[in-house]
MIDOSE-1310 file (N, C-alpha, C; in nm, 2 decimals, decimal comma, always signed):
residues 53
xxxx	+5,60/+19,72/+11,06/+5,65/+19,67/+11,19/+5,51/+19,62/+11,28; +5,41/+19,69/+11,30/+5,32/+19,67/+11,38/+5,22/+19,57/+11,29; +5,25/+19,62/+11,16/+5,14/+19,51/+11,04/+5,14/+19,38/+11,07; +5,30/+19,37/+11,07/+5,36/+19,25/+11,06/+5,33/+19,18/+11,17
xxxx	+5,35/+19,26/+11,30/+5,31/+19,19/+11,44/+5,15/+19,17/+11,43; +5,07/+19,25/+11,39/+4,93/+19,19/+11,40/+4,89/+19,10/+11,28; +4,98/+19,04/+11,18/+4,95/+18,96/+11,13/+4,98/+18,79/+11,16; +5,12/+18,81/+11,25/+5,14/+18,70/+11,35/+5,06/+18,67/+11,43
xxxx	+4,99/+18,79/+11,51/+4,89/+18,77/+11,59/+4,76/+18,67/+11,54; +4,70/+18,74/+11,43/+4,63/+18,67/+11,32/+4,65/+18,51/+11,30; +4,78/+18,48/+11,24/+4,79/+18,35/+11,24/+4,80/+18,28/+11,37; +4,84/+18,32/+11,47/+4,83/+18,24/+11,57/+4,70/+18,21/+11,60
xxxx	+4,61/+18,31/+11,61/+4,45/+18,28/+11,64/+4,43/+18,16/+11,56; +4,43/+18,20/+11,40/+4,39/+18,10/+11,34/+4,43/+17,97/+11,33; +4,58/+17,95/+11,38/+4,60/+17,83/+11,41/+4,58/+17,76/+11,53; +4,57/+17,82/+11,64/+4,50/+17,78/+11,77/+4,39/+17,78/+11,76
xxxx	+4,29/+17,81/+11,71/+4,15/+17,78/+11,62/+4,14/+17,65/+11,56; +4,21/+17,63/+11,46/+4,22/+17,50/+11,39/+4,26/+17,39/+11,48; +4,35/+17,41/+11,54/+4,41/+17,33/+11,64/+4,33/+17,27/+11,73; +4,22/+17,33/+11,73/+4,12/+17,31/+11,88/+3,98/+17,20/+11,80
xxxx	+3,97/+17,25/+11,66/+3,89/+17,15/+11,61/+3,95/+17,07/+11,54; +4,06/+17,02/+11,52/+4,09/+16,88/+11,45/+4,23/+16,84/+11,57; +4,25/+16,69/+11,56/+4,37/+16,61/+11,63/+4,47/+16,60/+11,53; +4,43/+16,64/+11,41/+4,54/+16,58/+11,30/+4,63/+16,71/+11,28
xxxx	+4,76/+16,67/+11,31/+4,82/+16,79/+11,28/+4,86/+16,79/+11,16; +4,86/+16,66/+11,07/+4,90/+16,64/+10,92/+4,79/+16,72/+10,85; +4,73/+16,79/+10,92/+4,61/+16,85/+10,84/+4,65/+16,96/+10,75; +4,65/+16,96/+10,57/+4,72/+17,04/+10,49/+4,69/+17,20/+10,56
xxxx	+4,57/+17,22/+10,60/+4,53/+17,37/+10,67/+4,65/+17,40/+10,77; +4,65/+17,33/+10,88/+4,73/+17,35/+11,00/+4,85/+17,35/+10,93; +4,92/+17,28/+10,83/+5,08/+17,30/+10,76/+5,07/+17,43/+10,70; +5,00/+17,47/+10,65/+4,99/+17,59/+10,59/+5,01/+17,70/+10,64
xxxx	+4,91/+17,72/+10,76/+4,90/+17,82/+10,87/+5,03/+17,83/+10,91; +5,09/+17,71/+10,95/+5,20/+17,69/+11,03/+5,33/+17,76/+10,95; +5,30/+17,71/+10,82/+5,42/+17,77/+10,76/+5,44/+17,93/+10,74; +5,32/+17,96/+10,69/+5,31/+18,14/+10,66/+5,34/+18,17/+10,84
xxxx	+5,32/+18,14/+10,92/+5,35/+18,20/+11,06/+5,48/+18,20/+11,09; +5,56/+18,07/+11,04/+5,67/+18,07/+11,08/+5,76/+18,18/+10,98; +5,72/+18,17/+10,86/+5,80/+18,30/+10,74/+5,78/+18,45/+10,83; +5,64/+18,48/+10,88/+5,60/+18,59/+10,93/+5,69/+18,64/+11,07
xxxx	+5,73/+18,56/+11,16/+5,80/+18,52/+11,27/+5,94/+18,54/+11,22; +6,00/+18,50/+11,12/+6,14/+18,48/+11,07/+6,15/+18,65/+11,03; +6,10/+18,71/+10,91/+6,08/+18,82/+10,87/+6,08/+18,91/+10,99; +6,03/+18,91/+11,12/+5,98/+18,99/+11,22/+6,15/+19,04/+11,25
xxxx	+6,17/+18,90/+11,29/+6,32/+18,89/+11,38/+6,40/+18,96/+11,27; +6,41/+18,96/+11,21/+6,52/+19,00/+11,07/+6,49/+19,14/+11,08; +6,37/+19,18/+11,08/+6,35/+19,34/+11,10/+6,41/+19,41/+11,24; +6,37/+19,28/+11,34/+6,45/+19,36/+11,48/+6,60/+19,38/+11,46
xxxx	+6,67/+19,27/+11,41/+6,79/+19,26/+11,40/+6,88/+19,41/+11,31; +6,82/+19,40/+11,23/+6,85/+19,50/+11,16/+6,79/+19,65/+11,20; +6,72/+19,67/+11,29/+6,70/+19,81/+11,36/+6,81/+19,81/+11,50; +6,83/+19,72/+11,56/+6,93/+19,68/+11,63/+7,09/+19,78/+11,59
x	+7,10/+19,74/+11,47/+7,27/+19,70/+11,41/+7,27/+19,86/+11,34
C-alpha cells in the first residue's frame, strides 16, 4: 500500500511539473501520465475498500 501511495505522489509531481511546462493538455505525455495516475488511484481505492470489509 505504501509503495502504491508513493507511486501516486510521484505521478502527481510529474504531471504537475509537465503541466507547468506546457499549456497543451492534449500533449501525449500529459495524457499518458494522467491515465497512469488514474489507474493507480483506482487501485488504491479498491485496496482501501477491501481492507475495510
